[in-house]
N, C-alpha and C positions, 0 to 999 in steps of 0.2 A: 504494500500500500504506500503510495507516495504522499498522500495528504488526506486528512479527514477533518470534518467540522460539522456542526449542526446549526440550524437556524429555524426560526419560526415561519410558518406558512402565512402568507399575506391574505389568504382567503379562509373561510370557514366551510370545510367540506361537509356534505350531508351524509356521507357514508365512508366506510373504510376504503372501498374501491375508488371512490373519488379522491380521497386523500393520497392513495398510492399513485393514482394517475397524475395528480399535481406534482408529486415528488419525481415521478418519471419524466414529466415534461421539463421540470427545472433542471434535472441532471442532463437531459438531452441538449437543452439550450446552452448550459455552461460548457458541456463537452464540445459542442460545435463552435462556441466562442473561442475556447482554448485552441482547438484545431485551426481556426482561422488565424489566430495570432502566430502560431507556429508556421503556417503556410506563408504568412507575410514575411517571415524571416528566412524563407527558402526551404523549410523542412517539408517533407511529405507526411501528412497526418490524416488519420481516419478517426472518427469518433463513433462510439457505440454506446447505447444506453441499454443496459440489461436489468431485468427485474425478475423476481420469483413470484410476483403477484399475477395470477391468471386473469383476475378482474381488470387490472391495469393494462395488461396486454390486449384484452378484448376491447376495452374502450379505445385504446390507441389505434387499433386496426379498423375501427368503424369508418365508414364513409357516409357523407351526407349529414343531415340534421336529425335523423331519426324518424320514428313513426309519428305521423300527424294524427289529427282527430279522425276517428273511425267513421263518423257519420257524414263527413264532408262539411259540417258546419263548425265554426270555432266555438269552443266552450266559453260561456260567460265567465268573466272574472268575478271572484268573490268580492262583494261590495258590502259596505255597512248597511244595515237595515234602517230605513227611516222614511 
């Protein structure tokens, strides 16, 4: 291991899968940034983001925005009664 540190997440995830996905995204971004810096100085660099979370892998491999409303009509937002 070259370096290790921890930090707080800037968002509040609604599930552990979402939390793992945010962590995976952050690691991928930092890895790509570091690879870009090395490439700027003439090194050949590749970055990989690995995880043991199957949920984070599943979220990261999705395409599109997900499943929409099933009836074809948007669901009304919950509003205060009054």
